[in-house]
N, CA, C and O atoms as a GROMACS GRO file, in nm:
protein
  316
    1MET      N    1  -3.448   0.588   3.649
    1MET     CA    2  -3.402   0.725   3.664
    1MET      C    3  -3.252   0.731   3.692
    1MET      O    4  -3.180   0.814   3.637
    2ALA      N    5  -3.206   0.642   3.778
    2ALA     CA    6  -3.064   0.642   3.813
    2ALA      C    7  -2.979   0.610   3.691
    2ALA      O    8  -2.867   0.661   3.677
    3LEU      N    9  -3.031   0.527   3.602
    3LEU     CA   10  -2.957   0.490   3.481
    3LEU      C   11  -2.935   0.611   3.391
    3LEU      O   12  -2.828   0.626   3.332
    4ILE      N   13  -3.035   0.696   3.379
    4ILE     CA   14  -3.024   0.816   3.297
    4ILE      C   15  -2.922   0.912   3.357
    4ILE      O   16  -2.841   0.971   3.286
    5VAL      N   17  -2.925   0.927   3.488
    5VAL     CA   18  -2.830   1.015   3.556
    5VAL      C   19  -2.687   0.962   3.538
    5VAL      O   20  -2.594   1.039   3.513
    6ASP      N   21  -2.671   0.831   3.551
    6ASP     CA   22  -2.540   0.771   3.530
    6ASP      C   23  -2.490   0.798   3.389
    6ASP      O   24  -2.372   0.829   3.369
    7ASP      N   25  -2.578   0.786   3.291
    7ASP     CA   26  -2.539   0.811   3.152
    7ASP      C   27  -2.496   0.956   3.132
    7ASP      O   28  -2.398   0.983   3.062
    8ILE      N   29  -2.567   1.047   3.195
    8ILE     CA   30  -2.533   1.189   3.182
    8ILE      C   31  -2.399   1.219   3.249
    8ILE      O   32  -2.316   1.290   3.193
    9ILE      N   33  -2.379   1.164   3.366
    9ILE     CA   34  -2.254   1.189   3.440
    9ILE      C   35  -2.135   1.126   3.370
    9ILE      O   36  -2.027   1.185   3.366
   10LEU      N   37  -2.153   1.008   3.315
   10LEU     CA   38  -2.042   0.936   3.252
   10LEU      C   39  -2.022   0.971   3.105
   10LEU      O   40  -1.926   0.923   3.043
   11ALA      N   41  -2.109   1.051   3.049
   11ALA     CA   42  -2.100   1.086   2.906
   11ALA      C   43  -1.964   1.144   2.867
   11ALA      O   44  -1.910   1.106   2.764
   12PRO      N   45  -1.906   1.236   2.946
   12PRO     CA   46  -1.776   1.290   2.907
   12PRO      C   47  -1.665   1.184   2.900
   12PRO      O   48  -1.565   1.203   2.832
   13ILE      N   49  -1.684   1.075   2.970
   13ILE     CA   50  -1.586   0.966   2.966
   13ILE      C   51  -1.620   0.868   2.856
   13ILE      O   52  -1.532   0.821   2.784
   14LYS      N   53  -1.747   0.836   2.842
   14LYS     CA   54  -1.789   0.736   2.745
   14LYS      C   55  -1.771   0.782   2.601
   14LYS      O   56  -1.735   0.702   2.515
   15PHE      N   57  -1.797   0.909   2.574
   15PHE     CA   58  -1.790   0.956   2.437
   15PHE      C   59  -1.650   0.944   2.377
   15PHE      O   60  -1.637   0.889   2.268
   16PRO      N   61  -1.545   0.993   2.443
   16PRO     CA   62  -1.410   0.975   2.386
   16PRO      C   63  -1.372   0.828   2.368
   16PRO      O   64  -1.305   0.792   2.272
   17VAL      N   65  -1.414   0.743   2.460
   17VAL     CA   66  -1.386   0.600   2.448
   17VAL      C   67  -1.458   0.545   2.325
   17VAL      O   68  -1.400   0.466   2.249
   18TRP      N   69  -1.581   0.584   2.305
   18TRP     CA   70  -1.659   0.540   2.190
   18TRP      C   71  -1.594   0.587   2.060
   18TRP      O   72  -1.582   0.510   1.964
   19ILE      N   73  -1.550   0.714   2.057
   19ILE     CA   74  -1.485   0.768   1.938
   19ILE      C   75  -1.357   0.690   1.907
   19ILE      O   76  -1.333   0.653   1.792
   20CYS      N   77  -1.276   0.663   2.009
   20CYS     CA   78  -1.152   0.588   1.989
   20CYS      C   79  -1.180   0.448   1.936
   20CYS      O   80  -1.108   0.398   1.850
   21LYS      N   81  -1.283   0.386   1.988
   21LYS     CA   82  -1.320   0.251   1.943
   21LYS      C   83  -1.361   0.254   1.796
   21LYS      O   84  -1.320   0.167   1.719
   22LYS      N   85  -1.441   0.352   1.758
   22LYS     CA   86  -1.486   0.363   1.619
   22LYS      C   87  -1.368   0.392   1.525
   22LYS      O   88  -1.361   0.336   1.416
   23LEU      N   89  -1.277   0.478   1.568
   23LEU     CA   90  -1.160   0.507   1.486
   23LEU      C   91  -1.073   0.383   1.469
   23LEU      O   92  -1.020   0.357   1.360
   24SER      N   93  -1.058   0.308   1.576
   24SER     CA   94  -0.979   0.186   1.570
   24SER      C   95  -1.043   0.084   1.477
   24SER      O   96  -0.974   0.022   1.396
   25GLU      N   97  -1.174   0.067   1.486
   25GLU     CA   98  -1.245  -0.026   1.398
   25GLU      C   99  -1.232   0.016   1.253
   25GLU      O  100  -1.211  -0.067   1.165
   26SER      N  101  -1.243   0.147   1.228
   26SER     CA  102  -1.232   0.198   1.091
   26SER      C  103  -1.091   0.176   1.035
   26SER      O  104  -1.075   0.135   0.920
   27ALA      N  105  -0.991   0.203   1.116
   27ALA     CA  106  -0.852   0.184   1.072
   27ALA      C  107  -0.824   0.037   1.044
   27ALA      O  108  -0.757   0.004   0.946
   28GLU      N  109  -0.875  -0.052   1.130
   28GLU     CA  110  -0.852  -0.195   1.108
   28GLU      C  111  -0.922  -0.242   0.981
   28GLU      O  112  -0.867  -0.322   0.905
   29LYS      N  113  -1.043  -0.193   0.959
   29LYS     CA  114  -1.116  -0.231   0.837
   29LYS      C  115  -1.040  -0.186   0.713
   29LYS      O  116  -1.030  -0.260   0.615
   30GLU      N  117  -0.988  -0.064   0.717
   30GLU     CA  118  -0.913  -0.013   0.602
   30GLU      C  119  -0.783  -0.091   0.582
   30GLU      O  120  -0.743  -0.119   0.470
   31MET      N  121  -0.717  -0.125   0.693
   31MET     CA  122  -0.592  -0.200   0.685
   31MET      C  123  -0.610  -0.339   0.629
   31MET      O  124  -0.521  -0.391   0.561
   32THR      N  125  -0.724  -0.400   0.655
   32THR     CA  126  -0.745  -0.539   0.614
   32THR      C  127  -0.831  -0.552   0.488
   32THR      O  128  -0.869  -0.663   0.451
   33ASP      N  129  -0.861  -0.440   0.424
   33ASP     CA  130  -0.940  -0.444   0.301
   33ASP      C  131  -0.847  -0.474   0.183
   33ASP      O  132  -0.771  -0.388   0.140
   34ASP      N  133  -0.856  -0.595   0.134
   34ASP     CA  134  -0.767  -0.634   0.024
   34ASP      C  135  -0.825  -0.605  -0.114
   34ASP      O  136  -0.759  -0.628  -0.215
   35SER      N  137  -0.947  -0.555  -0.120
   35SER     CA  138  -1.009  -0.530  -0.250
   35SER      C  139  -0.934  -0.421  -0.328
   35SER      O  140  -0.921  -0.431  -0.450
   36SER      N  141  -0.885  -0.319  -0.259
   36SER     CA  142  -0.812  -0.214  -0.330
   36SER      C  143  -0.679  -0.267  -0.385
   36SER      O  144  -0.633  -0.222  -0.489
   37ILE      N  145  -0.619  -0.362  -0.316
   37ILE     CA  146  -0.494  -0.420  -0.364
   37ILE      C  147  -0.521  -0.505  -0.488
   37ILE      O  148  -0.442  -0.505  -0.582
   38HIS      N  149  -0.633  -0.578  -0.487
   38HIS     CA  150  -0.670  -0.656  -0.606
   38HIS      C  151  -0.693  -0.562  -0.726
   38HIS      O  152  -0.654  -0.593  -0.838
   39GLU      N  153  -0.758  -0.448  -0.699
   39GLU     CA  154  -0.779  -0.350  -0.806
   39GLU      C  155  -0.645  -0.297  -0.858
   39GLU      O  156  -0.626  -0.282  -0.978
   40ASP      N  157  -0.554  -0.269  -0.765
   40ASP     CA  158  -0.421  -0.222  -0.804
   40ASP      C  159  -0.348  -0.326  -0.889
   40ASP      O  160  -0.279  -0.291  -0.985
   41LEU      N  161  -0.363  -0.453  -0.854
   41LEU     CA  162  -0.300  -0.560  -0.933
   41LEU      C  163  -0.358  -0.565  -1.074
   41LEU      O  164  -0.284  -0.583  -1.171
   42LEU      N  165  -0.489  -0.549  -1.085
   42LEU     CA  166  -0.552  -0.549  -1.218
   42LEU      C  167  -0.504  -0.430  -1.301
   42LEU      O  168  -0.474  -0.445  -1.419
   43GLU      N  169  -0.497  -0.314  -1.239
   43GLU     CA  170  -0.448  -0.195  -1.309
   43GLU      C  171  -0.303  -0.213  -1.352
   43GLU      O  172  -0.264  -0.175  -1.462
   44LEU      N  173  -0.224  -0.271  -1.263
   44LEU     CA  174  -0.083  -0.297  -1.294
   44LEU      C  175  -0.071  -0.389  -1.414
   44LEU      O  176   0.009  -0.365  -1.504
   45GLN      N  177  -0.151  -0.493  -1.416
   45GLN     CA  178  -0.149  -0.588  -1.528
   45GLN      C  179  -0.187  -0.519  -1.659
   45GLN      O  180  -0.125  -0.542  -1.762
   46MET      N  181  -0.289  -0.434  -1.654
   46MET     CA  182  -0.333  -0.362  -1.774
   46MET      C  183  -0.222  -0.269  -1.824
   46MET      O  184  -0.194  -0.263  -1.944
   47ARG      N  185  -0.160  -0.196  -1.732
   47ARG     CA  186  -0.052  -0.104  -1.770
   47ARG      C  187   0.066  -0.181  -1.832
   47ARG      O  188   0.129  -0.134  -1.926
   48TYR      N  189   0.093  -0.298  -1.776
   48TYR     CA  190   0.202  -0.381  -1.830
   48TYR      C  191   0.168  -0.428  -1.971
   48TYR      O  192   0.251  -0.421  -2.061
   49GLU      N  193   0.046  -0.476  -1.990
   49GLU     CA  194   0.004  -0.526  -2.121
   49GLU      C  195   0.000  -0.415  -2.226
   49GLU      O  196   0.017  -0.441  -2.345
   50LEU      N  197  -0.025  -0.291  -2.180
   50LEU     CA  198  -0.026  -0.178  -2.274
   50LEU      C  199   0.114  -0.125  -2.301
   50LEU      O  200   0.132  -0.032  -2.380
   51GLY      N  201   0.213  -0.184  -2.237
   51GLY     CA  202   0.352  -0.144  -2.261
   51GLY      C  203   0.395  -0.022  -2.182
   51GLY      O  204   0.499   0.037  -2.212
   52GLU      N  205   0.317   0.017  -2.082
   52GLU     CA  206   0.350   0.135  -2.003
   52GLU      C  207   0.457   0.105  -1.897
   52GLU      O  208   0.518   0.197  -1.844
   53LEU      N  209   0.479  -0.023  -1.868
   53LEU     CA  210   0.575  -0.062  -1.765
   53LEU      C  211   0.676  -0.161  -1.822
   53LEU      O  212   0.643  -0.245  -1.906
   54SER      N  213   0.798  -0.149  -1.775
   54SER     CA  214   0.900  -0.247  -1.812
   54SER      C  215   0.878  -0.374  -1.730
   54SER      O  216   0.803  -0.374  -1.633
   55ASP      N  217   0.944  -0.481  -1.771
   55ASP     CA  218   0.935  -0.606  -1.696
   55ASP      C  219   0.980  -0.587  -1.552
   55ASP      O  220   0.917  -0.637  -1.459
   56GLU      N  221   1.091  -0.514  -1.536
   56GLU     CA  222   1.146  -0.492  -1.402
   56GLU      C  223   1.050  -0.413  -1.314
   56GLU      O  224   1.029  -0.447  -1.197
   57GLU      N  225   0.993  -0.306  -1.370
   57GLU     CA  226   0.899  -0.222  -1.292
   57GLU      C  227   0.774  -0.302  -1.257
   57GLU      O  228   0.723  -0.293  -1.145
   58TYR      N  229   0.725  -0.379  -1.352
   58TYR     CA  230   0.607  -0.462  -1.326
   58TYR      C  231   0.636  -0.561  -1.213
   58TYR      O  232   0.557  -0.574  -1.119
   59ASP      N  233   0.749  -0.629  -1.221
   59ASP     CA  234   0.784  -0.726  -1.117
   59ASP      C  235   0.800  -0.660  -0.981
   59ASP      O  236   0.756  -0.716  -0.880
   60ARG      N  237   0.861  -0.543  -0.977
   60ARG     CA  238   0.882  -0.472  -0.852
   60ARG      C  239   0.748  -0.434  -0.787
   60ARG      O  240   0.726  -0.458  -0.668
   61GLN      N  241   0.659  -0.376  -0.867
   61GLN     CA  242   0.530  -0.334  -0.815
   61GLN      C  243   0.442  -0.454  -0.778
   61GLN      O  244   0.372  -0.451  -0.676
   62GLU      N  245   0.446  -0.557  -0.860
   62GLU     CA  246   0.366  -0.677  -0.829
   62GLU      C  247   0.414  -0.741  -0.699
   62GLU      O  248   0.332  -0.783  -0.617
   63THR      N  249   0.544  -0.748  -0.679
   63THR     CA  250   0.598  -0.805  -0.556
   63THR      C  251   0.552  -0.726  -0.435
   63THR      O  252   0.514  -0.784  -0.333
   64ARG      N  253   0.556  -0.594  -0.446
   64ARG     CA  254   0.513  -0.508  -0.335
   64ARG      C  255   0.365  -0.532  -0.301
   64ARG      O  256   0.329  -0.543  -0.184
   65LEU      N  257   0.282  -0.539  -0.403
   65LEU     CA  258   0.138  -0.562  -0.380
   65LEU      C  259   0.111  -0.701  -0.324
   65LEU      O  260   0.026  -0.718  -0.236
   66MET      N  261   0.182  -0.800  -0.374
   66MET     CA  262   0.163  -0.936  -0.323
   66MET      C  263   0.208  -0.947  -0.176
   66MET      O  264   0.149  -1.021  -0.098
   67GLU      N  265   0.312  -0.873  -0.140
   67GLU     CA  266   0.356  -0.871   0.000
   67GLU      C  267   0.249  -0.810   0.090
   67GLU      O  268   0.226  -0.857   0.201
   68LYS      N  269   0.184  -0.704   0.041
   68LYS     CA  270   0.074  -0.643   0.117
   68LYS      C  271  -0.040  -0.742   0.137
   68LYS      O  272  -0.095  -0.754   0.246
   69LEU      N  273  -0.075  -0.814   0.030
   69LEU     CA  274  -0.181  -0.914   0.041
   69LEU      C  275  -0.145  -1.022   0.143
   69LEU      O  276  -0.230  -1.066   0.220
   70GLU      N  277  -0.021  -1.064   0.144
   70GLU     CA  278   0.025  -1.166   0.238
   70GLU      C  279   0.018  -1.114   0.381
   70GLU      O  280  -0.021  -1.187   0.472
   71GLU      N  281   0.056  -0.988   0.402
   71GLU     CA  282   0.047  -0.928   0.535
   71GLU      C  283  -0.097  -0.926   0.584
   71GLU      O  284  -0.125  -0.957   0.700
   72ILE      N  285  -0.189  -0.889   0.496
   72ILE     CA  286  -0.331  -0.885   0.534
   72ILE      C  287  -0.380  -1.025   0.566
   72ILE      O  288  -0.453  -1.044   0.664
   73ARG      N  289  -0.342  -1.122   0.486
   73ARG     CA  290  -0.385  -1.260   0.511
   73ARG      C  291  -0.336  -1.308   0.646
   73ARG      O  292  -0.411  -1.369   0.723
   74LYS      N  293  -0.210  -1.281   0.676
   74LYS     CA  294  -0.154  -1.323   0.805
   74LYS      C  295  -0.225  -1.253   0.921
   74LYS      O  296  -0.254  -1.315   1.023
   75TYR      N  297  -0.252  -1.124   0.906
   75TYR     CA  298  -0.321  -1.048   1.011
   75TYR      C  299  -0.460  -1.105   1.036
   75TYR      O  300  -0.502  -1.119   1.151
   76LYS      N  301  -0.531  -1.138   0.928
   76LYS     CA  302  -0.666  -1.193   0.944
   76LYS      C  303  -0.663  -1.330   1.010
   76LYS      O  304  -0.753  -1.364   1.086
   77GLU      N  305  -0.559  -1.409   0.982
   77GLU     CA  306  -0.549  -1.541   1.044
   77GLU      C  307  -0.521  -1.531   1.194
   77GLU      O  308  -0.562  -1.620   1.269
   78GLU      N  309  -0.453  -1.425   1.237
   78GLU     CA  310  -0.422  -1.407   1.379
   78GLU      C  311  -0.547  -1.379   1.461
   78GLU      O  312  -0.554  -1.415   1.579
   79ASP      N  313  -0.644  -1.314   1.399
   79ASP     CA  314  -0.767  -1.279   1.473
   79ASP      C  315  -0.852  -1.397   1.498
   79ASP      O  316  -0.958  -1.384   1.559
   0.00000   0.00000   0.00000
C-alpha cells in the first residue's frame, strides 16, 4: 500500500524525468543512426552518375557526409 501512495505522490516528479529521459534517448538514437547517411551517399552517387552534379559538388557533398559518418563512429566508440 505504501508503495502505491509513494508512486502517486512522486508522480509529478517522476513523469517529467521520464519524459526527459525518453527525449534524450530518442535524440541520441537519431544522432547516431548512420543508415540515413548511407542512403544519402547512395543518392548522391546516383545523381552524380546521372550527370546532375559536377565533380566539385559531388566531392563537397561526399566529404560532408563522410565527416558525419566519422563523427557518429567516434561518438559510438566513446560509449
